[in-house]
Steps between C-alpha positions, in 0.01 A plus 500: 500500500749726675662353809370777726145425384549128557628555854209737570264225385673259739466750784130544428433127494686446827315796652162345420599176674643695792170681553307171520709290737245437775777439753711262286842638418588155363259564213692817420831310492359246254341766281816710483709202390243407237452853365872576478573175318205517262514870411874567458673274246848577639409347838573128483409445866321701765441368848479564870721328753390532862711453809428187699719404792854560381432476130336659199222280360339552161137589570394548139648558161433513130746392234828312536685567825874434501497478880414212728167532685672526841809714557661503847585838653859595433507356149481676168357828386189462716708557812700778339179692420369436852823618661514814288130567540480608138481376144771266376544469126731230365585449135618163373550485125177609331294453817437739786364409844338757726430447871282753681451445874186613679442545871248537778665765712858373528400135455580350160185342354633389163631599161363569158723316252502576128721335240516655157662477160640666305684713751459831317121474528510521881581856599434761768131522404466133588690544826269789594198276434645221716564746785141624474375141519716428807359814663148384415575161658616673818185711516269207435676275753425763764137531389439125480664404830 
């Protein structure tokens, strides 16, 4: 299957869940992590970290996460992505980590985190998908609040 077709299949599956939330954005977070991990072999981890107090806390995830479940503000790539307000992509050896923040207005809600291998399988098509998902999260947070 071509990568574009695979990512379109992922979009469609996430869209179906998104249309049936019944006021629970948390269900969307869980479904996104599960779908990304199960459908795309290059994704070794997909998860959502939400802000809580002065920290990022893993809300849900699928696969092996190289990060601790609670990351204080000011530490690591989570804070770098939050400060920039945009995607941060970090390559370490054959692994790539992507952090995509999402907001409610100007308030940081959390981040979509995806870890993949091998590096060359994660490209701009994937980044575009992650940005679309973050935008969907922002829309659904508004609708469900």
